[in-house]
N, CA, C and O of each residue as an XYZ file, in Angstrom:
608
protein
N      94.166     99.259    122.890
C      93.573     98.514    123.993
C      94.672     98.177    124.996
O      95.750     97.718    124.622
N      94.386     98.409    126.258
C      95.377     98.149    127.300
C      95.786     96.678    127.280
O      95.118     95.840    126.674
N      96.880     96.386    127.943
C      97.417     95.034    127.968
C      96.425     94.084    128.640
O      96.123     94.207    129.828
N      95.940     93.157    127.864
C      94.957     92.192    128.358
C      95.299     90.847    127.738
O      95.817     90.790    126.623
N      95.019     89.784    128.439
C      95.377     88.450    127.951
C      94.290     87.885    127.038
O      93.140     88.324    127.059
N      94.688     86.911    126.247
C      93.733     86.212    125.389
C      92.645     85.575    126.245
O      91.464     85.621    125.902
N      93.047     84.994    127.341
C      92.089     84.356    128.241
C      91.066     85.368    128.772
O      89.879     85.060    128.871
N      91.531     86.576    129.114
C      90.617     87.623    129.589
C      89.613     88.015    128.499
O      88.418     88.149    128.760
N      90.117     88.194    127.279
C      89.249     88.593    126.163
C      88.203     87.520    125.865
O      87.025     87.827    125.680
N      88.636     86.268    125.820
C      87.687     85.188    125.529
C      86.707     84.997    126.672
O      85.556     84.623    126.446
N      87.150     85.248    127.896
C      86.242     85.191    129.050
C      85.170     86.267    128.969
O      84.001     86.016    129.262
N      85.577     87.463    128.571
C      84.631     88.568    128.386
C      83.624     88.224    127.282
O      82.424     88.458    127.424
N      84.134     87.666    126.184
C      83.264     87.268    125.068
C      82.281     86.184    125.499
O      81.113     86.210    125.113
N      82.759     85.229    126.301
C      81.896     84.146    126.780
C      80.830     84.679    127.738
O      79.688     84.220    127.720
N      81.206     85.647    128.573
C      80.228     86.247    129.490
C      79.131     86.953    128.701
O      77.957     86.893    129.065
N      79.524     87.628    127.610
C      78.505     88.264    126.751
C      77.596     87.210    126.138
O      76.383     87.400    126.055
N      78.185     86.094    125.707
C      77.391     85.021    125.088
C      76.342     84.516    126.061
O      75.192     84.284    125.688
N      76.751     84.346    127.321
C      75.801     83.866    128.322
C      74.711     84.905    128.569
O      73.527     84.575    128.623
N      75.124     86.162    128.719
C      74.162     87.242    128.983
C      73.184     87.418    127.820
O      72.002     87.689    128.029
N      73.695     87.259    126.580
C      72.868     87.463    125.391
C      72.206     86.175    124.912
O      71.499     86.173    123.905
N      72.439     85.069    125.643
C      71.880     83.757    125.303
C      72.266     83.331    123.880
O      71.415     82.914    123.094
N      73.563     83.444    123.562
C      74.065     83.090    122.235
C      74.376     81.602    122.158
O      74.687     80.971    123.168
N      74.292     81.055    120.970
C      74.561     79.629    120.772
C      75.993     79.373    120.309
O      76.349     78.239    119.986
N      76.805     80.410    120.276
C      78.203     80.270    119.882
C      79.088     80.771    121.028
O      78.579     81.232    122.049
N      80.407     80.681    120.860
C      81.352     80.902    121.955
C      81.315     82.293    122.574
O      81.495     82.427    123.784
N      81.085     83.335    121.769
C      81.078     84.658    122.360
C      80.981     85.794    121.378
O      80.914     85.584    120.166
N      80.975     87.010    121.912
C      80.858     88.224    121.109
C      81.936     89.207    121.556
O      82.160     89.405    122.750
N      82.604     89.822    120.568
C      83.717     90.730    120.806
C      83.467     92.079    120.148
O      82.847     92.147    119.086
N      83.937     93.138    120.759
C      83.917     94.434    120.090
C      85.012     94.408    119.014
O      85.875     93.531    119.046
N      84.993     95.338    118.077
C      86.055     95.352    117.071
C      87.462     95.433    117.680
O      88.356     94.704    117.249
N      87.671     96.295    118.662
C      89.002     96.410    119.276
C      89.400     95.124    119.989
O      90.563     94.725    119.947
N      88.448     94.480    120.638
C      88.737     93.200    121.282
C      89.093     92.147    120.242
O      90.022     91.364    120.440
N      88.355     92.126    119.133
C      88.632     91.162    118.055
C      90.036     91.374    117.496
O      90.762     90.408    117.259
N      90.421     92.626    117.283
C      91.761     92.927    116.776
C      92.819     92.451    117.763
O      93.860     91.938    117.351
N      92.568     92.613    119.060
C      93.510     92.138    120.083
C      93.610     90.617    120.064
O      94.704     90.069    120.195
N      92.478     89.927    119.903
C      92.483     88.457    119.817
C      93.324     88.017    118.621
O      94.111     87.077    118.728
N      93.163     88.684    117.496
C      93.925     88.325    116.298
C      95.432     88.488    116.520
O      96.225     87.717    115.979
N      95.824     89.474    117.303
C      97.253     89.670    117.608
C      97.759     88.624    118.589
O      98.880     88.132    118.458
N      96.931     88.286    119.571
C      97.350     87.354    120.623
C      97.268     85.890    120.201
O      97.961     85.045    120.768
N      96.442     85.585    119.226
C      96.257     84.199    118.756
C      96.491     84.168    117.246
O      95.544     84.279    116.468
N      97.755     84.017    116.830
C      98.079     84.077    115.395
C      97.313     83.089    114.512
O      97.178     83.320    113.311
N      96.814     81.998    115.084
C      96.058     81.043    114.260
C      94.577     81.423    114.143
O      93.840     80.807    113.373
N      94.143     82.431    114.901
C      92.745     82.891    114.806
C      92.507     83.478    113.416
O      93.427     84.005    112.790
N      91.278     83.383    112.946
C      90.924     83.893    111.621
C      89.720     84.822    111.711
O      88.708     84.505    112.336
N      89.862     85.983    111.065
C      88.747     86.905    110.910
C      88.062     86.530    109.606
O      88.669     86.601    108.538
N      86.798     86.131    109.691
C      86.040     85.704    108.516
C      85.066     86.819    108.158
O      84.076     87.049    108.853
N      85.367     87.509    107.054
C      84.544     88.625    106.588
C      83.492     88.054    105.656
O      83.811     87.550    104.579
N      82.244     88.134    106.070
C      81.169     87.481    105.317
C      80.354     88.454    104.464
O      79.291     88.102    103.952
N      80.860     89.681    104.317
C      80.137     90.659    103.487
C      80.178     90.236    102.019
O      80.987     89.397    101.621
N      79.295     90.829    101.230
C      79.228     90.526     99.800
C      80.462     91.064     99.078
O      81.159     91.940     99.591
N      80.723     90.538     97.896
C      81.834     91.036     97.068
C      81.662     92.543     96.816
O      82.633     93.300     96.824
N      80.413     92.960     96.593
C      80.148     94.386     96.349
C      80.556     95.222     97.563
O      81.180     96.271     97.404
N      80.214     94.776     98.761
C      80.598     95.511     99.965
C      82.120     95.580    100.093
O      82.677     96.631    100.412
N      82.775     94.467     99.846
C      84.238     94.431     99.948
C      84.874     95.381     98.934
O      85.801     96.124     99.257
N      84.361     95.344     97.704
C      84.924     96.176     96.635
C      84.624     97.655     96.828
O      85.492     98.494     96.585
N      83.412     97.993     97.262
C      82.994     99.385     97.317
C      83.245    100.058     98.665
O      83.456    101.269     98.724
N      83.223     99.277     99.749
C      83.321     99.869    101.081
C      84.720     99.705    101.665
O      85.245    100.629    102.286
N      85.321     98.550    101.472
C      86.669     98.319    101.990
C      86.872     96.908    102.490
O      85.924     96.170    102.758
N      88.151     96.555    102.607
C      88.547     95.208    103.036
C      89.397     95.283    104.299
O      90.014     96.306    104.595
N      89.412     94.187    105.025
C      90.266     94.061    106.197
C      91.429     93.153    105.804
O      91.214     91.985    105.481
N      92.651     93.668    105.827
C      93.807     92.860    105.430
C      93.914     91.579    106.246
O      93.757     91.589    107.467
N      94.183     90.476    105.552
C      94.373     89.197    106.214
C      93.110     88.432    106.539
O      93.180     87.306    107.033
N      91.946     89.025    106.269
C      90.703     88.312    106.584
C      90.424     87.245    105.528
O      90.898     87.329    104.395
N      89.649     86.248    105.925
C      89.153     85.224    105.019
C      87.808     85.741    104.522
O      86.918     86.019    105.326
N      87.650     85.873    103.207
C      86.415     86.448    102.647
C      85.533     85.346    102.076
O      85.885     84.705    101.085
N      84.382     85.133    102.711
C      83.401     84.146    102.249
C      82.025     84.791    102.371
O      81.577     85.099    103.475
N      81.366     84.992    101.260
C      80.037     85.629    101.284
C      79.020     84.774    102.043
O      78.940     83.562    101.847
N      78.253     85.422    102.905
C      77.106     84.785    103.553
C      75.912     84.868    102.599
O      75.177     83.899    102.410
N      75.741     86.045    102.007
C      74.728     86.298    100.974
C      75.452     86.893     99.778
O      76.547     87.439     99.909
N      74.824     86.782     98.605
C      75.435     87.386     97.419
C      74.638     88.614     96.993
O      73.471     88.781     97.347
N      75.297     89.453     96.233
C      74.694     90.687     95.731
C      74.612     90.581     94.224
O      75.540     90.059     93.606
N      73.535     91.054     93.601
C      72.327     91.622     94.208
C      71.381     90.531     94.683
O      71.584     89.350     94.398
N      70.377     90.925     95.390
C      69.318     90.019     95.793
C      69.472     89.395     97.158
O      68.542     88.756     97.649
N      70.621     89.562     97.786
C      70.855     88.994     99.109
C      70.500     87.508     99.163
O      69.832     87.043    100.086
N      70.964     86.780     98.148
C      70.698     85.342     98.051
C      71.681     84.596     98.944
O      72.892     84.768     98.802
N      71.172     83.757     99.875
C      72.061     83.021    100.765
C      73.048     82.131     99.981
O      72.689     81.515     98.978
N      74.276     82.084    100.461
C      75.310     81.249     99.862
C      75.120     79.820    100.369
O      75.397     79.548    101.537
N      74.652     78.894     99.516
C      74.403     77.528     99.976
C      75.696     76.766    100.281
O      75.650     75.697    100.889
N      76.826     77.294     99.874
C      78.112     76.617    100.071
C      78.945     77.242    101.181
O      80.130     76.937    101.317
N      78.329     78.119    101.979
C      79.073     78.863    102.994
C      79.890     77.940    103.908
O      81.098     78.128    104.054
N      79.242     76.952    104.518
C      79.949     76.091    105.472
C      81.023     75.250    104.792
O      82.091     75.030    105.363
N      80.750     74.783    103.587
C      81.751     74.019    102.839
C      82.967     74.885    102.544
O      84.103     74.446    102.721
N      82.731     76.112    102.094
C      83.832     77.033    101.804
C      84.598     77.376    103.083
O      85.828     77.432    103.077
N      83.881     77.600    104.159
C      84.505     77.926    105.433
C      85.424     76.792    105.882
O      86.583     77.026    106.225
N      84.913     75.582    105.878
C      85.706     74.436    106.336
C      86.926     74.199    105.449
O      87.945     73.689    105.914
N      86.823     74.564    104.196
C      87.951     74.417    103.269
C      89.031     75.469    103.544
O      90.215     75.214    103.326
N      88.627     76.640    104.017
C      89.543     77.772    104.194
C      90.218     77.860    105.570
O      91.245     78.524    105.709
N      89.658     77.205    106.572
C      90.158     77.418    107.933
C      90.532     76.103    108.620
O      90.129     75.024    108.186
N      91.294     76.212    109.676
C      91.592     75.094    110.565
C      90.378     74.956    111.492
O      89.984     75.934    112.126
N      89.781     73.768    111.583
C      88.565     73.621    112.397
C      88.782     73.901    113.887
O      87.815     74.097    114.623
N      90.036     73.923    114.334
C      90.333     74.210    115.735
C      90.599     75.699    115.987
O      90.696     76.123    117.139
N      90.717     76.490    114.919
C      91.054     77.915    115.057
C      89.908     78.702    115.684
O      88.740     78.326    115.586
N      90.275     79.798    116.328
C      89.271     80.758    116.769
C      88.757     81.455    115.521
O      89.551     81.954    114.722
N      87.449     81.496    115.340
C      86.839     82.113    114.163
C      86.060     83.340    114.605
O      85.144     83.248    115.422
N      86.433     84.482    114.059
C      85.783     85.746    114.379
C      85.041     86.212    113.133
O      85.667     86.579    112.139
N      83.730     86.201    113.180
C      82.915     86.558    112.022
C      82.558     88.042    112.062
O      82.187     88.579    113.105
N      82.680     88.693    110.899
C      82.363     90.117    110.796
C      81.557     90.374    109.520
O      81.803     89.758    108.482
N      80.603     91.282    109.612
C      79.829     91.732    108.449
C      79.745     93.255    108.512
O      80.639     93.892    109.070
N      78.719     93.839    107.967
C      78.588     95.299    107.981
C      78.308     95.823    109.387
O      78.965     96.754    109.854
N      77.316     95.211    110.066
C      76.878     95.769    111.345
C      76.783     94.746    112.482
O      76.434     95.111    113.605
N      77.083     93.488    112.213
C      77.044     92.467    113.252
C      75.862     91.524    113.196
O      75.813     90.564    113.965
N      74.900     91.765    112.302
C      73.708     90.915    112.235
C      73.956     89.627    111.438
O      73.692     88.532    111.933
N      74.459     89.759    110.219
C      74.739     88.552    109.421
C      75.831     87.714    110.067
O      75.776     86.485    110.035
N      76.826     88.377    110.653
C      77.915     87.635    111.284
C      77.410     86.864    112.506
O      77.950     85.809    112.837
N      76.392     87.378    113.169
C      75.740     86.631    114.258
C      75.182     85.317    113.691
O      75.378     84.251    114.274
N      74.493     85.406    112.561
C      73.923     84.205    111.943
C      75.006     83.242    111.471
O      74.855     82.026    111.596
N      76.096     83.781    110.930
C      77.197     82.929    110.467
C      77.854     82.223    111.650
O      78.198     81.045    111.551
N      78.033     82.928    112.769
C      78.621     82.308    113.962
C      77.703     81.206    114.489
O      78.188     80.163    114.928
N      76.386     81.420    114.454
C      75.439     80.386    114.873
C      75.559     79.166    113.974
O      75.615     78.037    114.461
N      75.598     79.387    112.656
C      75.695     78.273    111.700
C      77.005     77.508    111.881
O      77.020     76.277    111.846
N      78.093     78.234    112.073
C      79.396     77.582    112.255
C      79.402     76.742    113.531
O      79.863     75.600    113.526
N      78.895     77.303    114.610
C      78.850     76.560    115.870
C      77.973     75.317    115.737
O      78.327     74.247    116.233
N      76.830     75.460    115.069
C      75.931     74.320    114.864
C      76.579     73.242    113.996
O      76.221     72.067    114.088
N      77.535     73.645    113.152
C      78.231     72.695    112.277
C      79.474     72.105    112.961
O      80.271     71.419    112.320
N      79.633     72.373    114.252
C      80.729     71.781    114.997
C      81.965     72.638    115.149
O      82.975     72.179    115.683
N      81.904     73.887    114.684
C      83.033     74.808    114.829
C      82.789     75.635    116.097
O      82.311     76.768    116.037
N      83.126     75.045    117.225
C      82.780     75.611    118.524
C      83.491     76.885    118.914
O      83.030     77.591    119.811
N      84.600     77.204    118.271
C      85.345     78.419    118.596
C      84.895     79.589    117.738
O      85.724     80.319    117.194
N      83.589     79.772    117.615
C      83.014     80.811    116.757
C      82.573     82.020    117.577
O      81.903     81.887    118.601
N      82.968     83.208    117.100
C      82.673     84.468    117.780
C      82.106     85.468    116.781
O      82.461     85.454    115.603
N      81.232     86.325    117.260
C      80.704     87.411    116.434
C      81.429     88.700    116.791
O      81.686     88.970    117.964
N      81.760     89.501    115.772
C      82.331     90.825    116.010
C      81.160     91.810    116.027
O      80.577     92.130    114.991
N      80.839     92.278    117.228
C      79.753     93.234    117.406
C      80.059     94.515    116.631
O      81.222     94.886    116.476
N      79.042     95.170    116.159
C      79.146     96.443    115.426
C      79.605     96.256    113.990
O      79.382     97.143    113.166
N      80.240     95.132    113.657
C      80.671     94.871    112.288
C      81.725     95.839    111.776
O      82.444     96.466    112.553
N      81.803     95.948    110.463
C      82.800     96.797    109.810
C      82.389     98.265    109.859
O      83.226     99.137    110.093
N      81.099     98.543    109.639
C      80.633     99.928    109.526
C      79.844    100.449    110.718
O      79.592    101.651    110.798
N      79.447     99.588    111.642
C      78.684    100.032    112.809
C      77.233    100.351    112.494
O      76.735    100.087    111.400
N      76.580    100.919    113.478
C      75.162    101.276    113.333
C      75.000    102.578    112.558
O      75.961    103.318    112.350
N      73.781    102.840    112.140
C      73.472    104.111    111.473
C      73.456    105.225    112.502
O      73.041    105.029    113.644
N      73.914    106.396    112.083
C      73.854    107.570    112.954
C      72.491    108.252    112.788
O      71.612    107.721    112.110
N      72.318    109.410    113.398
C      71.042    110.136    113.346
C      70.654    110.517    111.920
O      69.474    110.716    111.632
N      71.645    110.621    111.022
C      71.373    110.952    109.618
C      71.165    109.716    108.753
O      70.977    109.826    107.542
N      71.200    108.533    109.378
C      70.993    107.295    108.631
C      72.243    106.791    107.921
O      72.152    105.937    107.039
N      73.419    107.317    108.302
C      74.664    106.893    107.657
C      75.475    105.992    108.581
O      75.453    106.148    109.802
N      76.186    105.053    107.977
C      77.056    104.161    108.735
C      78.490    104.683    108.703
O      78.822    105.583    107.931
N      79.324    104.108    109.548
C      80.739    104.441    109.571
C      81.108    105.508    110.583
O      82.281    105.855    110.719
N      80.117    106.034    111.296
C      80.395    107.103    112.258
C      80.076    106.702    113.695
O      80.469    107.383    114.642
N      79.356    105.586    113.846
C      78.965    105.100    115.164
C      79.362    103.631    115.254
O      78.685    102.765    114.700
N      80.448    103.353    115.945
C      80.893    101.974    116.138
C      81.462    101.357    114.873
O      81.497    101.983    113.814
N      81.899    100.134    115.008
C      82.411     99.379    113.875
C      83.933     99.367    113.778
O      84.618    100.195    114.379
N      84.437     98.418    113.016
C      85.869     98.200    112.799
C      86.551     99.459    112.267
O      87.575     99.899    112.790
N      85.967    100.019    111.229
C      86.570    101.182    110.570
C      86.591    102.389    111.509
O      87.608    103.074    111.614
N      85.489    102.648    112.182
C      85.395    103.779    113.108
C      86.380    103.633    114.268
O      86.843    104.634    114.815
N      86.703    102.393    114.648
C      87.642    102.137    115.747
C      89.094    102.389    115.329
O      90.005    102.314    116.153
N      89.301    102.689    114.040
C      90.648    102.969    113.564
C      91.497    101.738    113.348
O      92.726    101.814    113.358
N      90.847    100.604    113.154
C      91.558     99.347    112.927
C      91.940     99.212    111.451
O      91.360     99.894    110.606
N      92.898     98.351    111.125
C      93.387     98.256    109.747
C      92.302     97.872    108.732
O      91.529     96.938    108.940
N      92.275     98.623    107.635
C      91.391     98.311    106.505
C      91.943     99.040    105.294
O      92.756     99.955    105.422
N      91.496     98.627    104.126
C      91.937     99.297    102.900
C      90.762     99.459    101.955
O      89.837     98.647    101.928
N      90.827    100.531    101.182
C      89.806    100.798    100.154
C      90.229    100.103     98.885
O      91.410    100.104     98.539
N      89.287     99.510     98.188
C      89.604     98.812     96.938
C      89.871     99.781     95.821
O      90.154     99.364     94.697
């Protein structure tokens, strides 16, 4: 990503939030999120995928891992906000990521509603949208963007 300031990135994210009528601070593409993490060392990437997704699909180094739902059964984690507040600085920029951006949208809404106003969603998530064959990982997402990740 070309040289861009943290202020520019957060402004872009805020403009998306306004356009998309979001209740949290903003929305970032994976490359923008990676740039924010470099420019704001206290920012935290919160990976809310299930343990199974992390183990089988891959992890993002340095992320805070807190399940939004558990596997199997996609049961909501009733302790999500408590765990989040225990793991992060309440003033930090929080960038939420999941598989495709849907659960992380909900997590960013919940965090903002709980008073964590610096909450952002990472659009496209880790794996992006499904392609014409119904497979993920080829259209958008953190991994497709060539950003750091590791296989378990």
